N, C-alpha and C positions, 0 to 999 in steps of 0.2 A: 328822626331827622325830618323836618318839615320841608316839603317841596313847594315851590312857588307855582302859581297857576300856569305860568309860561312853561316851566319844566314839566309839569303834568301833561300839558298839551303836546309838548315835544315827545314825551314818552308814549303817549297815545298814538301819535303819528308813526313813531318807530315801531310799535307793536303791529300796526297795520302793514307797514313795509315788510317786516320780518315774517308775516303770515304768507307773503308771496315769494320771498327770496330766501335761498339757503345756499351756502357754499358747499361744494363737493371737492373731491381730491383733484379732479380735472380742472374745475373752475371755482376756486375758493372765493370767499367774500372779503372785500376790502372794506372794513368797518372803520368809521370815523367817529371820534369823540372830541368835542370842542368845549373846553372850559373857558372861563373868563380870560385867562392869560395864556393858556397852552392849547396845543392841538395834538392829538394822538391818532395813530393809524395802525391797524392790525390786519394781517391777511390770515383768515380763519377757515379751516376745514370743519364745517359744522357736523358732518357725519361722524368724524372721529373725535370731535371736540378739542382739536389741537390748534394752537396758534403757530403758523408757519413762519411768519415774519412780523416784526413790529418796529415802529419808529415813533419818536415824539419830538416835540420842539424843545424839550428839556435837554436832549443831546445835540440837536441840530442847530441851535440858534446861539448867536452871540448876544450879549446883553443890550446892545443898542439898536438892534434891527426891529423893523415893524412886524406886526403880527402876520400880515400877508406874506412878507418875505420869509418868515419862519415857517409858514404853511407850505410855501414853495420848496423850502429845504427839506421838509418832512416828506413831501410828495416825491422828490428826487431820491431821498434815502430809502423810502419804502419800495420804490420801483427797483432800485439796485439790489436790495435785499431779497425781493421776490424773484428777480431774475437769477440771483445766485442760488436760490432754492429750487430753480427749474420751473418757475411759474411765469407764464407769458400772458395769460388771460384771467381776469377776475370779474366778479359781480360787484358793482359799486353799491355800498350801503351808506347812505348819507346820514344815517342815525336820527332821522326826524328833523334835521336842520334844513334850511333852504339851500338850494344849490346856488350859492351867492357868496361873494367875499372870500373868506378863508377856506371854506369847503371847496369852492370852485378853483381857487388858486392851487390847492393841494391836488385836486383831480387833474387839472391841466398839466401840472408839473409831472405827475405820475405818467400821464399819457405821453408827454413829450420825451420821456425817458424810456419808452418802449413797452409800457404796460397797457394791454388792450382791455377796454370795457365799454 
């Protein structure tokens, strides 16, 4: 599979980020992946290698909503699932993407629903 120059640059930025941050059981990592049409979020404990909660726009969106609205719905869903799993505080991993647009909408929605980072 050939990666575009843009995706290679994003992966390079993500590797730099991941060298500095890691999720623990006390404060897991909220990882974001943004594709062209969807957005995905996972709460991950890197020490045990387990995903503690996950949400995506595939489950949370109706077919006519905008991408930013879908990202807000995913942020709300991931915050609710994390709180149900007993997680109040996370480390935000933007995945090499700019903190702008859909990534920011997801983060703001997760914060407004009680997730701290």
